[in-house]
C-alpha positions in Angstrom: 0.0 0.0 0.0 1.1 3.6 -0.6 0.6 5.4 2.7 0.1 9.2 2.7 0.1 11.4 5.7 -2.1 14.3 4.7 -0.7 16.5 7.4 2.6 16.5 5.5 1.2 17.6 2.2 0.5 21.0 0.8 -3.1 22.1 0.0 -2.3 21.8 -3.7 -1.0 18.2 -3.3 -4.1 17.2 -1.3 -6.3 18.7 -3.9 -4.6 16.9 -6.7 -4.9 13.5 -5.0 -8.5 13.9 -3.8 -9.8 15.4 -7.0 -8.3 12.7 -9.1 -9.3 9.8 -6.8 -12.8 10.7 -5.7 -14.3 10.2 -9.1 -16.5 10.3 -11.1 -18.2 13.4 -9.8 -21.4 14.9 -11.0 -21.1 18.4 -12.5 -23.3 21.3 -11.4 -23.7 24.0 -14.0 -24.8 26.8 -11.8 -26.5 30.0 -12.8 -26.6 33.0 -10.5 -27.4 36.7 -10.9 -24.9 39.4 -10.5 -25.7 42.7 -8.8 -25.4 44.2 -12.3 -28.3 42.0 -13.5 -26.1 39.8 -15.7 -26.7 36.1 -15.5 -23.6 34.1 -14.6 -23.0 30.4 -15.4 -20.2 28.2 -14.1 -19.5 24.5 -13.7 -18.5 22.9 -10.4 -17.8 19.2 -9.8 -17.4 19.4 -6.0 -21.2 19.0 -5.9 -23.7 16.4 -4.8 -27.1 15.6 -3.2 -27.1 15.8 0.6 -30.6 14.9 1.6 -34.3 14.9 0.7 -36.1 16.2 3.9 -35.4 19.0 3.4 -34.3 18.6 -0.2 -30.8 20.0 -0.1 -27.6 19.8 -2.2 -24.1 21.0 -1.8 -21.7 23.2 -3.8 -18.1 23.7 -2.8 -16.4 26.7 -4.5 -12.8 27.5 -4.1 -11.4 31.1 -3.8 -9.3 32.5 -6.6 -5.5 32.4 -6.2 -5.5 36.1 -5.0 -8.1 35.3 -2.4 -11.0 36.9 -4.3 -14.4 35.2 -4.6 -15.5 33.6 -7.8 -18.5 35.4 -9.3 -20.8 32.5 -8.4 -19.8 32.6 -4.8 -20.2 36.4 -4.6 -23.6 36.2 -6.3 -24.9 33.5 -4.0 -23.8 35.4 -0.9 -25.5 38.5 -2.1 -28.7 37.1 -3.5 -29.0 33.7 -1.6 -30.4 32.2 -4.8 -29.0 30.0 -7.6 -30.0 27.3 -10.1 -28.1 23.9 -10.4 -28.3 22.2 -13.7 -27.2 18.7 -14.6 -25.1 18.4 -17.7 -25.6 15.8 -20.4 -23.5 14.8 -23.4 -25.2 17.1 -25.8 -24.2 20.2 -23.8 -20.9 19.1 -22.4 -18.7 21.3 -24.5 -20.8 24.4 -23.7 -20.6 23.5 -20.0 -16.8 23.3 -20.1 -16.7 26.6 -21.9 -18.6 28.3 -19.1 -15.5 27.9 -17.0 -13.7 30.5 -19.0 -12.9 33.8 -17.3 -15.1 36.5 -18.7 -15.8 40.2 -17.8 -18.6 40.6 -15.2 -20.8 42.3 -17.7 -20.7 39.3 -20.1 -23.0 36.4 -19.5 -21.5 32.9 -20.1 -24.8 31.8 -21.4 -24.6 34.2 -24.3 -20.9 33.6 -24.8 -21.3 29.8 -25.2 -24.7 29.9 -27.0 -27.0 28.4 -24.2 -30.6 29.5 -24.0 -32.0 31.0 -20.7 -35.6 30.9 -19.5 -37.2 32.4 -16.4 -37.1 30.3 -13.3 -40.3 29.7 -11.2 -39.1 30.7 -7.7 -35.7 32.5 -8.0 -34.3 35.3 -10.1 -31.3 33.4 -11.8 -32.5 31.9 -15.0 -32.6 28.2 -15.9 -30.8 26.8 -18.9 -33.2 25.4 -21.5 -30.7 22.8 -22.9 -30.1 21.2 -19.5 -32.0 18.0 -18.8 -32.6 19.0 -15.2 -32.7 22.3 -13.3 -32.9 22.6 -9.5 -34.0 26.1 -8.3 -32.4 26.7 -4.9 -32.3 29.2 -2.1 -29.3 29.3 0.3 -30.0 27.1 3.3 -26.7 27.2 5.0 -23.1 28.3 4.4 -19.8 26.9 5.6 -16.5 28.8 5.1 -13.0 27.3 5.2 -9.6 28.9 4.5 -9.9 28.0 0.8 -13.6 27.5 0.1 -17.2 28.4 0.5 -19.5 25.4 0.9 -23.1 26.3 0.0 -26.0 24.1 1.1 -28.9 24.9 -1.3 -32.5 24.0 -0.5 -34.4 23.0 -3.7 -37.6 24.9 -4.2 -38.5 23.8 -7.7 -37.3 21.3 -10.4 -37.7 21.5 -14.2 -36.9 18.5 -16.3 -36.8 17.7 -20.0 -40.1 16.4 -21.4 -40.3 12.6 -21.2 -37.5 12.3 -18.6 -39.7 11.8 -15.6 -42.8 9.7 -15.0 -44.7 11.8 -12.6 -47.2 9.1 -11.8 -44.6 6.5 -10.6 -41.9 9.2 -9.9 -39.4 7.3 -11.9 -36.7 8.6 -14.2 -36.3 7.3 -17.7 -32.7 6.4 -17.3 -32.4 5.1 -20.8 -32.7 8.6 -22.1 -30.6 10.3 -19.4 -26.9 10.6 -20.2 -25.2 13.0 -17.8 -21.5 13.5 -17.9 -19.1 13.5 -14.9 -15.7 14.9 -14.0 -12.9 12.3 -14.0 -10.0 14.4 -12.7 -7.9 17.1 -14.3 -9.6 18.1 -17.6 -11.0 14.6 -18.2 -14.7 13.8 -18.3 -16.6 10.5 -18.5 -20.0 9.4 -19.8 -22.5 7.3 -17.9 -23.4 4.9 -20.7 -21.6 1.8 -19.5 -24.0 0.7 -16.8 -24.4 -2.6 -15.0 -26.5 -4.1 -12.2 -25.3 -6.1 -9.2 -27.7 -8.6 -7.9 -27.8 -10.1 -4.4 -26.4 -13.6 -4.0 -24.3 -15.8 -6.4 -25.2 -16.5 -10.0 -24.7 -14.9 -13.4 -25.1 -11.2 -13.9 -28.6 -10.2 -14.6 -29.6 -8.2 -17.7 -29.3 -4.5 -17.2 -32.6 -3.5 -15.8 -32.4 0.0 -17.4 -32.7 -1.7 -20.8 -35.9 -3.4 -19.6 -37.8 -0.3 -18.5 
């Protein structure tokens, strides 16, 4: 075994190891509203669901190298509202491009060619091309030396037509193809799926294909 004492590593070394080993990570493409009224969009892979009662999710945003806040963090702290979108294969390139540094008066949505639409419960817009959008209000904030961790409470969800059966509350996983972060600048798809059954015996057919 390779044994690593994290107390002896720099923060950058810890980041490199953790971000490359704790994978794949879902990607949140987050829209927020600047004080100038310009919609901002940025991708973050330190993101996940935290719980359902209340329905909360987590975003972890690092500070810039000079200590300044990223636009998304500053906007969330000021407005206490944001929208988290899941990213699928069709919009992966545009999601990645939203990570470029742009002037505060330029919207990433316009820059990369994504379409905005009004949200139902918050001011930041949702992205039409995204398969899923979670409208959130800020539930809780944790601050560390290097990051802001935002806990968002989901107020509303919009999903692509046909993705959710609202009678059985099931997701049509056959037509849902989100991408994930796989360390550095690498991404991965979620197409290679398998099921694990309890007990011995041959592997069962993928139940997603039988839906």
